[in-house]
N, C-alpha and C positions, 0 to 999 in steps of 0.2 A: 504494500500500500504506500502510496506517495502522498504525503501531506505537504502543502506548500511551505517553503522555508519561512516566509514572512506573509502575514495577512493581518487585517484589521481585527481588533479585539472582538467586535460583534460577529465576525465570521467564524470564530472558534466554536461557538455553540452549534451553528449550522453544520460545520464540518464534523464535529463529534457525533451529532445525531445521525448524519448521513452515513458515517462509517460505523455506527453503533458502538461507540467507544465512550469511556468515561475517564476523566483525569484522576490518576491516583496520587501523583506527587510531582511537584516542580521545584527545581533548585537551580542556583547559580553555580556553574563549574567553569572556572577560568574566564569569568566575565560573560559567559554565554548561558542562556536559559536552557535547561534540559528538562523535558517533560516526560513523564512515564504514564502510559495509558493502559487500560484494561478493557476487555469487552463489557458491554452493559449487561446487567443481570437480566435474564429472561423474565418477561412479564407474563402473568397468567391472563387468559382471555377474560375480559370484563373488569379487570382491576387496573387502576392507574399505575403507571410506572413508579418505582420507588423514588422517593425524593432524594436528590443529591445536594449536599451542602455547597453553597456558592464558594465559600472559602473554608479551608481547613480550620477547625477550631483548635485553639491553643488552651491547654489547661491553665486555670488560674494559678498564680504563684502561691506556694505554701505560706501560711502566715508566719511571720518572723517571731521567734521566741524572744520575749523582752530580756534585756541584759539584767545582770544582777543589780546594777545600779537602778534600773527602771523598776524592777520588782520590789526592791527593798526600800526605795527612797520614801515612799509614802507610808511605810509600815510603822514608823516611829510616831507619827502624828496621833493615832488613837491612844498610845501609851502616854504621850506627853500631855494630851488633853485630860486624861484621867488623873494625872498627878501634876497640877500646876506648880511651877517654880522649880521642878526637877528637870535636869538635863537627861534626855534620852539619847544615847550614843550608840552608833554601830560603826564598825570598821570593815570595809570590803577587802577582798583578797588582794586587790591592786594597791592597797595602802591608803585609799581614800577614806577619810573619817567624816561621818555626817552626824552633827549634833543638832537636835531639835529641842526647843524649850518653849512652852507656853507659859508666860509669866502671869503672876497674879494681877498685873496691870492690864491684861487682855492683849498683850503683844505676843505674836508668834516670832520666835527668833530662830533663824536657820544659819548654820555655819558649815562650810565644807573646808576641810583642811587636809594637807598632805605634807610629809616631811621633805623639805628641800625643794619642792616644785609646787608652784601655784596650781590649784585645780583649774581646769579649763572652763571656758564659757559654755562649751557643749555639755559638760557635766552639770553645771549650774542649771542650764535650760532643761536637761533631762529630769533633774530632781523636781523642778517646778512643774514640768509637764505631767508627771505622775503624782502630783500632790493630790490629796483626797478631795480638794475643792479647787475651783478655778482661781488661780493667782494671776489675774490679768492686770495687775497693778503696774506692770513694767518695772518690777522690782530690780533695781540696779544694785549689785553687791558691792560692798566696800572691801577693798584689798588691804590686808595688813599682815605683819609678821610677828610671831611670838617665839623666841628662841629659834629652834630649827624648823618650826611649822610655818607654812605659807597658807594663808586663809582667805576665804571669801565669806562675808557675812552680810545679813540684812534682817530687818525686822519690819513687820506690818501688823495692822490691827486684825485680830482674829475675829472672823464673823461668828455671830451667835448661833446661827442655824446651820453651819457647815457650808454656806455659800458665801461668795464674796459680796461685799456690800457695794 
């Protein structure tokens, strides 16, 4: 069977039906399109032909597992809110320390710290993104050093009902 080397896109459907073919797969090889065809499935009398997808379907990407920072960043908030004035601290395996305190004055205080290296802005954003309520206050962290620790910290008013005011 001789298919024309080049033809308009609309002509492909006519050619495939005329030769009773279906497109299995198409790919680029060395800058050229290579198409693989197969015979159409036979149809039973009185039944419509089987539907063929216009484009091959791509499976959706698997959901990404959140990082340890993402999973654990908001876990300290319930403990801190249950015990106002006490610091809830966790240290991740990469050396990042997260301190959360909800003061008796109603302020939430968050500090990220690491020995020798300042925590990144991406780490700060990740912690706020997984916070138990929306922290859309555009909280800018303050940078400071204490002995060998490099820190980012900020404070904001804690909402009463778990939502940002």
